[in-house]
C-alpha positions, 0 to 999 in steps of 0.5 A: 597491613598495620598490626591491629594493636600492641601488647594484649590487654586485660582491663577492667570493664568500665561503664563506657566500655559496657555501653560500647560492647552492648551497641556492638553486639546489639544486646547487653553482654553476658558474663563480661569479665574484662576487655581483652583487646582494644581496636586501634580506634580505642574501643573494645574489639575482644572481651573476655567472658567468665567460664560460666554465665551468671546463672552458672551455665558453662560458657566455654568461649573465653574470648569473644570478638565484639566489633561488628567490622572485625566479625564481618571480616572474619565471616568473609574469610570463612566464606572464602574457604579459609577454614577448609584450607587451614584445616588441610594445612593442619594435616600436612604441617606438623609445626602448625599443628603443634602450635595450634595444640599449644594454643589449645592448651594455653586457652584451657589454662587461661580459661581455668584460671579465670574461674570465679572463686569457689567455682569449679573449672569447666569439665569440658576440654573443648576450646574455641574455634575447633582447637586443637584438631579442627578449624571451626570458627575464625571469629573465636580464633581471631579473638584468641589471637588478639587477646593473647597476642601474636605467636600464641595461636597460629591459625588465629594469627593467620585470620587476623593478618587476613582480616584487613584493617577493620578499624580504618573507618573509625569506631564501629560503635558511636554514641547513641544520638540524643534526640532534642526534646 
């Protein structure tokens, strides 16, 4: 499988990106802070969100998989029992467990650094996808892996490797058709 992209990105969100993300999600994005990864088709597929929503409500999911095709691929892995398999691997593979714990710590550090000026960091030490002890959500783990780059989250890397080429059919969110008046 071809790798989904090169180095991780953290780009300001353009108005065009915001429109694509809204079409991908089927709703306006909340607490959008940056484009964290771009699909090989060029569109955002992972966004970074602020640790708090606009009203101050804690939002501990730092990276959010937005591409519906990537999300569907992660769902297929969950349905195939990969979470259970990889959870079992955490219990028997000390290197995998150590890498997953390190991914959790890196996630916390990045999330805490993303707090807006004057805003307290989240008090929760919970992170995405069940880290550091459980494999709970491959969408969140794949999003983290894509945003942080290969080698940071070993379970997320497994998910991305098995998700296939979700981008192969081209962009998932085409511009809305304008009707002729």
